[in-house]
N, CA, C, O and the ligand as a Tripos MOL2 file, in Angstrom:
@<TRIPOS>MOLECULE
protein
  253   251    64     0     0
PROTEIN
NO_CHARGES

@<TRIPOS>ATOM
      1 N           0.8450   -1.2060    0.0000 N.3       1 MET1
      2 CA          0.0000    0.0000    0.0000 C.3       1 MET1
      3 C           0.8720    1.2440    0.0000 C.2       1 MET1
      4 O           1.8960    1.2930    0.6810 O.2       1 MET1
      5 N           0.4720    2.2280   -0.7490 N.am      2 ALA2
      6 CA          1.2420    3.4670   -0.8170 C.3       2 ALA2
      7 C           1.0090    4.3180    0.4350 C.2       2 ALA2
      8 O          -0.1100    4.3750    0.9460 O.2       2 ALA2
      9 N           2.0330    4.9600    0.9150 N.am      3 PRO3
     10 CA          1.8520    5.8570    2.0630 C.3       3 PRO3
     11 C           1.0310    7.0680    1.6670 C.2       3 PRO3
     12 O           1.0650    7.4950    0.5130 O.2       3 PRO3
     13 N           0.3020    7.6160    2.6060 N.am      4 VAL4
     14 CA         -0.5110    8.7970    2.3300 C.3       4 VAL4
     15 C           0.3710   10.0350    2.4290 C.2       4 VAL4
     16 O           0.9270   10.3370    3.4860 O.2       4 VAL4
     17 N           0.4880   10.7440    1.3130 N.am      5 THR5
     18 CA          1.3550   11.9210    1.3030 C.3       5 THR5
     19 C           0.5740   13.1900    1.0350 C.2       5 THR5
     20 O           1.1310   14.2840    1.1220 O.2       5 THR5
     21 N          -0.6960   13.0680    0.7120 N.am      6 GLY6
     22 CA         -1.4710   14.2500    0.3590 C.3       6 GLY6
     23 C          -1.3970   14.5700   -1.1170 C.2       6 GLY6
     24 O          -2.0680   15.4890   -1.5870 O.2       6 GLY6
     25 N          -0.5890   13.8240   -1.8560 N.am      7 GLU7
     26 CA         -0.5120   14.0540   -3.2970 C.3       7 GLU7
     27 C          -0.9700   12.8000   -4.0220 C.2       7 GLU7
     28 O          -0.7160   11.6790   -3.5820 O.2       7 GLU7
     29 N          -1.6440   13.0070   -5.1300 N.am      8 THR8
     30 CA         -1.9890   11.8610   -5.9490 C.3       8 THR8
     31 C          -0.7470   11.3860   -6.6900 C.2       8 THR8
     32 O           0.1990   12.1500   -6.8840 O.2       8 THR8
     33 N          -0.7530   10.1540   -7.0920 N.am      9 GLU9
     34 CA          0.3890    9.6220   -7.8110 C.3       9 GLU9
     35 C           0.5640   10.3450   -9.1440 C.2       9 GLU9
     36 O          -0.4050   10.6010   -9.8590 O.2       9 GLU9
     37 N           1.7990   10.6660   -9.4590 N.am     10 VAL10
     38 CA          2.0910   11.3660  -10.6990 C.3      10 VAL10
     39 C           2.6370   10.3770  -11.7140 C.2      10 VAL10
     40 O           3.6040    9.6620  -11.4530 O.2      10 VAL10
     41 N           1.9940   10.3520  -12.8830 N.am     11 VAL11
     42 CA          2.4010    9.4370  -13.9540 C.3      11 VAL11
     43 C           2.6400   10.2490  -15.2190 C.2      11 VAL11
     44 O           1.8460   11.1280  -15.5540 O.2      11 VAL11
     45 N           3.7240    9.9600  -15.9180 N.am     12 CYS12
     46 CA          4.0240   10.6600  -17.1630 C.3      12 CYS12
     47 C           2.9270   10.3950  -18.1870 C.2      12 CYS12
     48 O           2.5370    9.2490  -18.4120 O.2      12 CYS12
     49 N           2.4300   11.4720  -18.8090 N.am     13 SER13
     50 CA          1.3430   11.3100  -19.7730 C.3      13 SER13
     51 C           1.8390   10.7630  -21.1000 C.2      13 SER13
     52 O           1.0380   10.3710  -21.9480 O.2      13 SER13
     53 N           3.1550   10.7330  -21.2870 N.am     14 VAL14
     54 CA          3.7080   10.2560  -22.5520 C.3      14 VAL14
     55 C           4.1600    8.8050  -22.4370 C.2      14 VAL14
     56 O           3.7550    7.9700  -23.2460 O.2      14 VAL14
     57 N           4.9910    8.4930  -21.4470 N.am     15 CYS15
     58 CA          5.5730    7.1500  -21.3720 C.3      15 CYS15
     59 C           5.0660    6.3530  -20.1750 C.2      15 CYS15
     60 O           5.4440    5.1950  -19.9990 O.2      15 CYS15
     61 N           4.2150    6.9610  -19.3520 N.am     16 ALA16
     62 CA          3.6030    6.2650  -18.2130 C.3      16 ALA16
     63 C           4.5910    5.9370  -17.1030 C.2      16 ALA16
     64 O           4.2980    5.1040  -16.2450 O.2      16 ALA16
     65 N           5.7620    6.5810  -17.1070 N.am     17 ALA17
     66 CA          6.6840    6.4080  -15.9810 C.3      17 ALA17
     67 C           6.0650    7.0100  -14.7280 C.2      17 ALA17
     68 O           5.3240    7.9900  -14.8010 O.2      17 ALA17
     69 N           6.3750    6.4170  -13.5770 N.am     18 ARG18
     70 CA          5.8400    6.9530  -12.3300 C.3      18 ARG18
     71 C           6.8940    7.7870  -11.6330 C.2      18 ARG18
     72 O           8.0460    7.3700  -11.5170 O.2      18 ARG18
     73 N           6.5030    8.9710  -11.1670 N.am     19 ARG19
     74 CA          7.4680    9.8290  -10.4980 C.3      19 ARG19
     75 C           7.9940    9.1590   -9.2340 C.2      19 ARG19
     76 O           9.1460    9.3600   -8.8500 O.2      19 ARG19
     77 N           7.1580    8.3750   -8.6020 N.am     20 ALA20
     78 CA          7.5650    7.7240   -7.3580 C.3      20 ALA20
     79 C           8.7270    6.7510   -7.5680 C.2      20 ALA20
     80 O           9.4160    6.3830   -6.6170 O.2      20 ALA20
     81 N           8.9380    6.3360   -8.8240 N.am     21 ASP21
     82 CA         10.0260    5.4050   -9.1070 C.3      21 ASP21
     83 C          11.3830    6.0890   -9.1570 C.2      21 ASP21
     84 O          12.4180    5.4280   -9.0710 O.2      21 ASP21
     85 N          11.3820    7.4120   -9.2940 N.am     22 GLY22
     86 CA         12.6440    8.1430   -9.3660 C.3      22 GLY22
     87 C          13.0700    8.6380   -7.9990 C.2      22 GLY22
     88 O          12.3630    8.4290   -7.0130 O.2      22 GLY22
     89 N          14.2330    9.2980   -7.9310 N.am     23 ASP23
     90 CA         14.6790    9.8590   -6.6580 C.3      23 ASP23
     91 C          14.1400   11.2770   -6.4900 C.2      23 ASP23
     92 O          13.5060   11.8170   -7.3970 O.2      23 ASP23
     93 N          14.3940   11.8710   -5.3400 N.am     24 ALA24
     94 CA         13.8110   13.1740   -5.0280 C.3      24 ALA24
     95 C          14.3040   14.2530   -5.9890 C.2      24 ALA24
     96 O          13.5450   15.1490   -6.3590 O.2      24 ALA24
     97 N          15.5620   14.1710   -6.3910 N.am     25 VAL25
     98 CA         16.0980   15.1730   -7.3060 C.3      25 VAL25
     99 C          15.4290   15.0550   -8.6710 C.2      25 VAL25
    100 O          15.0490   16.0610   -9.2700 O.2      25 VAL25
    101 N          15.2860   13.8400   -9.1540 N.am     26 ALA26
    102 CA         14.6400   13.6250  -10.4430 C.3      26 ALA26
    103 C          13.1960   14.1000  -10.4000 C.2      26 ALA26
    104 O          12.6840   14.6270  -11.3880 O.2      26 ALA26
    105 N          12.5380   13.9170   -9.2620 N.am     27 ALA27
    106 CA         11.1370   14.3120   -9.1490 C.3      27 ALA27
    107 C          10.9590   15.8100   -9.3760 C.2      27 ALA27
    108 O           9.9270   16.2490   -9.8830 O.2      27 ALA27
    109 N          11.9690   16.5890   -8.9970 N.am     28 LEU28
    110 CA         11.8760   18.0430   -9.1700 C.3      28 LEU28
    111 C          11.9050   18.4490  -10.6330 C.2      28 LEU28
    112 O          11.4810   19.5510  -10.9800 O.2      28 LEU28
    113 N          12.4010   17.5670  -11.4950 N.am     29 ALA29
    114 CA         12.5280   17.8980  -12.9100 C.3      29 ALA29
    115 C          11.2620   17.5730  -13.7000 C.2      29 ALA29
    116 O          11.1740   17.8540  -14.8950 O.2      29 ALA29
    117 N          10.2930   16.9820  -13.0230 N.am     30 TRP30
    118 CA          9.0320   16.7010  -13.7180 C.3      30 TRP30
    119 C           8.3390   18.0030  -14.0600 C.2      30 TRP30
    120 O           8.4210   18.9830  -13.3190 O.2      30 TRP30
    121 N           7.6490   18.0000  -15.1990 N.am     31 VAL31
    122 CA          6.9860   19.2010  -15.6920 C.3      31 VAL31
    123 C           5.4840   18.9880  -15.6560 C.2      31 VAL31
    124 O           4.9750   17.9660  -16.1140 O.2      31 VAL31
    125 N           4.7750   19.9810  -15.0980 N.am     32 ARG32
    126 CA          3.3230   19.8920  -15.0910 C.3      32 ARG32
    127 C           2.7410   20.8760  -16.0880 C.2      32 ARG32
    128 O           3.0670   22.0630  -16.0710 O.2      32 ARG32
    129 N           1.8930   20.3810  -16.9400 N.am     33 GLU33
    130 CA          1.1530   21.2380  -17.8610 C.3      33 GLU33
    131 C          -0.2960   21.2380  -17.4200 C.2      33 GLU33
    132 O          -0.7810   20.2530  -16.8630 O.2      33 GLU33
    133 N          -0.9800   22.3230  -17.6640 N.am     34 VAL34
    134 CA         -2.4020   22.3730  -17.3500 C.3      34 VAL34
    135 C          -3.1560   22.7400  -18.6150 C.2      34 VAL34
    136 O          -2.9490   23.8030  -19.2000 O.2      34 VAL34
    137 N          -4.0300   21.8420  -19.0190 N.am     35 GLU35
    138 CA         -4.8690   22.0880  -20.1800 C.3      35 GLU35
    139 C          -6.3140   21.9430  -19.7690 C.2      35 GLU35
    140 O          -6.7200   20.8870  -19.2850 O.2      35 GLU35
    141 N          -7.0970   22.9920  -19.9540 N.am     36 ASP36
    142 CA         -8.5160   22.9420  -19.5900 C.3      36 ASP36
    143 C          -8.6990   22.4600  -18.1570 C.2      36 ASP36
    144 O          -9.5680   21.6370  -17.8690 O.2      36 ASP36
    145 N          -7.8600   22.9900  -17.2590 N.am     37 ARG37
    146 CA         -7.9190   22.6890  -15.8190 C.3      37 ARG37
    147 C          -7.4950   21.2800  -15.4780 C.2      37 ARG37
    148 O          -7.5740   20.8840  -14.3150 O.2      37 ARG37
    149 N          -7.0510   20.5160  -16.4410 N.am     38 ARG38
    150 CA         -6.5820   19.1670  -16.1330 C.3      38 ARG38
    151 C          -5.0640   19.1450  -16.1450 C.2      38 ARG38
    152 O          -4.4350   19.5970  -17.1020 O.2      38 ARG38
    153 N          -4.4860   18.6210  -15.0880 N.am     39 ALA39
    154 CA         -3.0330   18.5570  -14.9980 C.3      39 ALA39
    155 C          -2.5120   17.3880  -15.8130 C.2      39 ALA39
    156 O          -3.1130   16.3150  -15.8690 O.2      39 ALA39
    157 N          -1.3830   17.6340  -16.4370 N.am     40 ARG40
    158 CA         -0.7530   16.6180  -17.2700 C.3      40 ARG40
    159 C           0.7290   16.6580  -16.9140 C.2      40 ARG40
    160 O           1.3280   17.7330  -16.8790 O.2      40 ARG40
    161 N           1.3160   15.5120  -16.6530 N.am     41 TRP41
    162 CA          2.7100   15.4800  -16.2240 C.3      41 TRP41
    163 C           3.6110   14.8860  -17.2930 C.2      41 TRP41
    164 O           3.2240   13.9880  -18.0410 O.2      41 TRP41
    165 N           4.8240   15.4190  -17.3390 N.am     42 LEU42
    166 CA          5.8390   14.8610  -18.2200 C.3      42 LEU42
    167 C           7.0700   14.5500  -17.3870 C.2      42 LEU42
    168 O           7.5220   15.3880  -16.6060 O.2      42 LEU42
    169 N           7.6160   13.3480  -17.5490 N.am     43 CYS43
    170 CA          8.8430   13.0020  -16.8480 C.3      43 CYS43
    171 C           9.9950   13.8100  -17.4630 C.2      43 CYS43
    172 O           9.8530   14.3440  -18.5630 O.2      43 CYS43
    173 N          11.1200   13.9030  -16.7690 N.am     44 PRO44
    174 CA         12.2360   14.7200  -17.2930 C.3      44 PRO44
    175 C          12.6380   14.3590  -18.7100 C.2      44 PRO44
    176 O          12.9200   15.2440  -19.5170 O.2      44 PRO44
    177 N          12.6700   13.0660  -19.0270 N.am     45 ARG45
    178 CA         13.0800   12.6500  -20.3670 C.3      45 ARG45
    179 C          12.0870   13.1180  -21.4220 C.2      45 ARG45
    180 O          12.4900   13.6640  -22.4490 O.2      45 ARG45
    181 N          10.7920   12.9120  -21.1830 N.am     46 CYS46
    182 CA          9.7910   13.3280  -22.1530 C.3      46 CYS46
    183 C           9.6980   14.8540  -22.2220 C.2      46 CYS46
    184 O           9.4560   15.4160  -23.2900 O.2      46 CYS46
    185 N           9.8890   15.5130  -21.0950 N.am     47 ALA47
    186 CA          9.8350   16.9710  -21.0870 C.3      47 ALA47
    187 C          10.9130   17.5460  -22.0000 C.2      47 ALA47
    188 O          10.6900   18.5280  -22.7080 O.2      47 ALA47
    189 N          12.0710   16.9210  -21.9690 N.am     48 ARG48
    190 CA         13.1630   17.3920  -22.8140 C.3      48 ARG48
    191 C          12.8250   17.1940  -24.2860 C.2      48 ARG48
    192 O          13.1000   18.0580  -25.1190 O.2      48 ARG48
    193 N          12.2230   16.0440  -24.5990 N.am     49 GLU49
    194 CA         11.8930   15.7510  -25.9900 C.3      49 GLU49
    195 C          10.7730   16.6410  -26.5130 C.2      49 GLU49
    196 O          10.6940   16.9230  -27.7090 O.2      49 GLU49
    197 N           9.9100   17.0790  -25.6020 N.am     50 HIS50
    198 CA          8.7440   17.8600  -26.0220 C.3      50 HIS50
    199 C           8.8500   19.3090  -25.5900 C.2      50 HIS50
    200 O           7.8460   20.0140  -25.4840 O.2      50 HIS50
    201 N          10.0650   19.7440  -25.3430 N.am     51 VAL51
    202 CA         10.2400   21.0850  -24.7800 C.3      51 VAL51
    203 C           9.6540   22.1730  -25.6650 C.2      51 VAL51
    204 O           9.1380   23.1680  -25.1550 O.2      51 VAL51
    205 N           9.7210   22.0060  -26.9680 N.am     52 ARG52
    206 CA          9.1750   23.0470  -27.8380 C.3      52 ARG52
    207 C           7.6680   23.1430  -27.7070 C.2      52 ARG52
    208 O           7.1110   24.2400  -27.6710 O.2      52 ARG52
    209 N           7.0050   21.9920  -27.6340 N.am     53 ASP53
    210 CA          5.5560   22.0020  -27.4400 C.3      53 ASP53
    211 C           5.1890   22.6410  -26.1180 C.2      53 ASP53
    212 O           4.2470   23.4300  -26.0320 O.2      53 ASP53
    213 N           5.9430   22.2920  -25.0890 N.am     54 ILE54
    214 CA          5.6410   22.8080  -23.7570 C.3      54 ILE54
    215 C           5.7710   24.3220  -23.7330 C.2      54 ILE54
    216 O           4.9050   25.0160  -23.2010 O.2      54 ILE54
    217 N           6.8320   24.8250  -24.2990 N.am     55 GLU55
    218 CA          7.0430   26.2650  -24.2800 C.3      55 GLU55
    219 C           5.9420   27.0040  -25.0330 C.2      55 GLU55
    220 O           5.5870   28.1320  -24.6910 O.2      55 GLU55
    221 N           5.4150   26.3610  -26.0500 N.am     56 ALA56
    222 CA          4.3660   26.9970  -26.8370 C.3      56 ALA56
    223 C           3.0320   27.0210  -26.1020 C.2      56 ALA56
    224 O           2.2090   27.9060  -26.3380 O.2      56 ALA56
    225 N           2.8110   26.0500  -25.2090 N.am     57 LYS57
    226 CA          1.5110   25.9160  -24.5830 C.3      57 LYS57
    227 C           1.4110   26.5210  -23.1910 C.2      57 LYS57
    228 O           0.3360   26.9560  -22.7780 O.2      57 LYS57
    229 N           2.5200   26.5510  -22.4700 N.am     58 LEU58
    230 CA          2.4340   26.9780  -21.0750 C.3      58 LEU58
    231 C           2.0240   28.4350  -20.9430 C.2      58 LEU58
    232 O           2.5160   29.2910  -21.6790 O.2      58 LEU58
    233 N           1.1410   28.7170  -20.0230 N.am     59 PRO59
    234 CA          0.8110   30.1110  -19.7540 C.3      59 PRO59
    235 C           2.0170   30.8190  -19.1440 C.2      59 PRO59
    236 O           2.8160   30.2020  -18.4390 O.2      59 PRO59
    237 N           2.1390   32.0860  -19.4120 N.am     60 ALA60
    238 CA          3.3190   32.8380  -18.9930 C.3      60 ALA60
    239 C           3.5130   32.8010  -17.4800 C.2      60 ALA60
    240 O           4.6490   32.7600  -17.0060 O.2      60 ALA60
    241 N           2.4300   32.8140  -16.7220 N.am     61 GLU61
    242 CA          2.5910   32.8890  -15.2730 C.3      61 GLU61
    243 C           3.1870   31.6300  -14.6650 C.2      61 GLU61
    244 O           3.6290   31.6450  -13.5160 O.2      61 GLU61
    245 N           3.2030   30.5450  -15.4210 N.am     62 TYR62
    246 CA          3.8200   29.3300  -14.8990 C.3      62 TYR62
    247 C           5.2990   29.5480  -14.6340 C.2      62 TYR62
    248 O           5.8290   29.0280  -13.6530 O.2      62 TYR62
    249 N           5.9630   30.2880  -15.4670 N.am     63 TRP63
    250 CA          7.3890   30.5410  -15.2960 C.3      63 TRP63
    251 C           7.6060   31.6890  -14.3270 C.2      63 TRP63
    252 O           8.7470   32.0570  -14.0500 O.2      63 TRP63
    253 ZN          7.8470   10.1800  -19.8600 Zn       64 ZN64
@<TRIPOS>BOND
     1     1     2 1
     2     2     3 1
     3     3     4 2
     4     3     5 am
     5     5     6 1
     6     6     7 1
     7     7     8 2
     8     7     9 am
     9     9    10 1
    10    10    11 1
    11    11    12 2
    12    11    13 am
    13    13    14 1
    14    14    15 1
    15    15    16 2
    16    15    17 am
    17    17    18 1
    18    18    19 1
    19    19    20 2
    20    19    21 am
    21    21    22 1
    22    22    23 1
    23    23    24 2
    24    23    25 am
    25    25    26 1
    26    26    27 1
    27    27    28 2
    28    27    29 am
    29    29    30 1
    30    30    31 1
    31    31    32 2
    32    31    33 am
    33    33    34 1
    34    34    35 1
    35    35    36 2
    36    35    37 am
    37    37    38 1
    38    38    39 1
    39    39    40 2
    40    39    41 am
    41    41    42 1
    42    42    43 1
    43    43    44 2
    44    43    45 am
    45    45    46 1
    46    46    47 1
    47    47    48 2
    48    47    49 am
    49    49    50 1
    50    50    51 1
    51    51    52 2
    52    51    53 am
    53    53    54 1
    54    54    55 1
    55    55    56 2
    56    55    57 am
    57    57    58 1
    58    58    59 1
    59    59    60 2
    60    59    61 am
    61    61    62 1
    62    62    63 1
    63    63    64 2
    64    63    65 am
    65    65    66 1
    66    66    67 1
    67    67    68 2
    68    67    69 am
    69    69    70 1
    70    70    71 1
    71    71    72 2
    72    71    73 am
    73    73    74 1
    74    74    75 1
    75    75    76 2
    76    75    77 am
    77    77    78 1
    78    78    79 1
    79    79    80 2
    80    79    81 am
    81    81    82 1
    82    82    83 1
    83    83    84 2
    84    83    85 am
    85    85    86 1
    86    86    87 1
    87    87    88 2
    88    87    89 am
    89    89    90 1
    90    90    91 1
    91    91    92 2
    92    91    93 am
    93    93    94 1
    94    94    95 1
    95    95    96 2
    96    95    97 am
    97    97    98 1
    98    98    99 1
    99    99   100 2
   100    99   101 am
   101   101   102 1
   102   102   103 1
   103   103   104 2
   104   103   105 am
   105   105   106 1
   106   106   107 1
   107   107   108 2
   108   107   109 am
   109   109   110 1
   110   110   111 1
   111   111   112 2
   112   111   113 am
   113   113   114 1
   114   114   115 1
   115   115   116 2
   116   115   117 am
   117   117   118 1
   118   118   119 1
   119   119   120 2
   120   119   121 am
   121   121   122 1
   122   122   123 1
   123   123   124 2
   124   123   125 am
   125   125   126 1
   126   126   127 1
   127   127   128 2
   128   127   129 am
   129   129   130 1
   130   130   131 1
   131   131   132 2
   132   131   133 am
   133   133   134 1
   134   134   135 1
   135   135   136 2
   136   135   137 am
   137   137   138 1
   138   138   139 1
   139   139   140 2
   140   139   141 am
   141   141   142 1
   142   142   143 1
   143   143   144 2
   144   143   145 am
   145   145   146 1
   146   146   147 1
   147   147   148 2
   148   147   149 am
   149   149   150 1
   150   150   151 1
   151   151   152 2
   152   151   153 am
   153   153   154 1
   154   154   155 1
   155   155   156 2
   156   155   157 am
   157   157   158 1
   158   158   159 1
   159   159   160 2
   160   159   161 am
   161   161   162 1
   162   162   163 1
   163   163   164 2
   164   163   165 am
   165   165   166 1
   166   166   167 1
   167   167   168 2
   168   167   169 am
   169   169   170 1
   170   170   171 1
   171   171   172 2
   172   171   173 am
   173   173   174 1
   174   174   175 1
   175   175   176 2
   176   175   177 am
   177   177   178 1
   178   178   179 1
   179   179   180 2
   180   179   181 am
   181   181   182 1
   182   182   183 1
   183   183   184 2
   184   183   185 am
   185   185   186 1
   186   186   187 1
   187   187   188 2
   188   187   189 am
   189   189   190 1
   190   190   191 1
   191   191   192 2
   192   191   193 am
   193   193   194 1
   194   194   195 1
   195   195   196 2
   196   195   197 am
   197   197   198 1
   198   198   199 1
   199   199   200 2
   200   199   201 am
   201   201   202 1
   202   202   203 1
   203   203   204 2
   204   203   205 am
   205   205   206 1
   206   206   207 1
   207   207   208 2
   208   207   209 am
   209   209   210 1
   210   210   211 1
   211   211   212 2
   212   211   213 am
   213   213   214 1
   214   214   215 1
   215   215   216 2
   216   215   217 am
   217   217   218 1
   218   218   219 1
   219   219   220 2
   220   219   221 am
   221   221   222 1
   222   222   223 1
   223   223   224 2
   224   223   225 am
   225   225   226 1
   226   226   227 1
   227   227   228 2
   228   227   229 am
   229   229   230 1
   230   230   231 1
   231   231   232 2
   232   231   233 am
   233   233   234 1
   234   234   235 1
   235   235   236 2
   236   235   237 am
   237   237   238 1
   238   238   239 1
   239   239   240 2
   240   239   241 am
   241   241   242 1
   242   242   243 1
   243   243   244 2
   244   243   245 am
   245   245   246 1
   246   246   247 1
   247   247   248 2
   248   247   249 am
   249   249   250 1
   250   250   251 1
   251   251   252 2
@<TRIPOS>SUBSTRUCTURE
     1 MET1         2 RESIDUE 1 A MET
     2 ALA2         6 RESIDUE 1 A ALA
     3 PRO3        10 RESIDUE 1 A PRO
     4 VAL4        14 RESIDUE 1 A VAL
     5 THR5        18 RESIDUE 1 A THR
     6 GLY6        22 RESIDUE 1 A GLY
     7 GLU7        26 RESIDUE 1 A GLU
     8 THR8        30 RESIDUE 1 A THR
     9 GLU9        34 RESIDUE 1 A GLU
    10 VAL10       38 RESIDUE 1 A VAL
    11 VAL11       42 RESIDUE 1 A VAL
    12 CYS12       46 RESIDUE 1 A CYS
    13 SER13       50 RESIDUE 1 A SER
    14 VAL14       54 RESIDUE 1 A VAL
    15 CYS15       58 RESIDUE 1 A CYS
    16 ALA16       62 RESIDUE 1 A ALA
    17 ALA17       66 RESIDUE 1 A ALA
    18 ARG18       70 RESIDUE 1 A ARG
    19 ARG19       74 RESIDUE 1 A ARG
    20 ALA20       78 RESIDUE 1 A ALA
    21 ASP21       82 RESIDUE 1 A ASP
    22 GLY22       86 RESIDUE 1 A GLY
    23 ASP23       90 RESIDUE 1 A ASP
    24 ALA24       94 RESIDUE 1 A ALA
    25 VAL25       98 RESIDUE 1 A VAL
    26 ALA26      102 RESIDUE 1 A ALA
    27 ALA27      106 RESIDUE 1 A ALA
    28 LEU28      110 RESIDUE 1 A LEU
    29 ALA29      114 RESIDUE 1 A ALA
    30 TRP30      118 RESIDUE 1 A TRP
    31 VAL31      122 RESIDUE 1 A VAL
    32 ARG32      126 RESIDUE 1 A ARG
    33 GLU33      130 RESIDUE 1 A GLU
    34 VAL34      134 RESIDUE 1 A VAL
    35 GLU35      138 RESIDUE 1 A GLU
    36 ASP36      142 RESIDUE 1 A ASP
    37 ARG37      146 RESIDUE 1 A ARG
    38 ARG38      150 RESIDUE 1 A ARG
    39 ALA39      154 RESIDUE 1 A ALA
    40 ARG40      158 RESIDUE 1 A ARG
    41 TRP41      162 RESIDUE 1 A TRP
    42 LEU42      166 RESIDUE 1 A LEU
    43 CYS43      170 RESIDUE 1 A CYS
    44 PRO44      174 RESIDUE 1 A PRO
    45 ARG45      178 RESIDUE 1 A ARG
    46 CYS46      182 RESIDUE 1 A CYS
    47 ALA47      186 RESIDUE 1 A ALA
    48 ARG48      190 RESIDUE 1 A ARG
    49 GLU49      194 RESIDUE 1 A GLU
    50 HIS50      198 RESIDUE 1 A HIS
    51 VAL51      202 RESIDUE 1 A VAL
    52 ARG52      206 RESIDUE 1 A ARG
    53 ASP53      210 RESIDUE 1 A ASP
    54 ILE54      214 RESIDUE 1 A ILE
    55 GLU55      218 RESIDUE 1 A GLU
    56 ALA56      222 RESIDUE 1 A ALA
    57 LYS57      226 RESIDUE 1 A LYS
    58 LEU58      230 RESIDUE 1 A LEU
    59 PRO59      234 RESIDUE 1 A PRO
    60 ALA60      238 RESIDUE 1 A ALA
    61 GLU61      242 RESIDUE 1 A GLU
    62 TYR62      246 RESIDUE 1 A TYR
    63 TRP63      250 RESIDUE 1 A TRP
    64 ZN64       253 GROUP 0 **** ****
């Protein structure tokens, strides 16, 4: 059973990797996108591959 941390499990929307499988430093590199109020996560590897898409879509206040 997973420990209760107050956060839902984060899964990469591209490759289905789980953030919980990485270390704490790697977890910080995960990227969250919000589309139509729905959160979408990208693991560091996928975020790098899709960086151009992300930059085009993210609202300015995210940065
Ligand atoms: Zn991924």
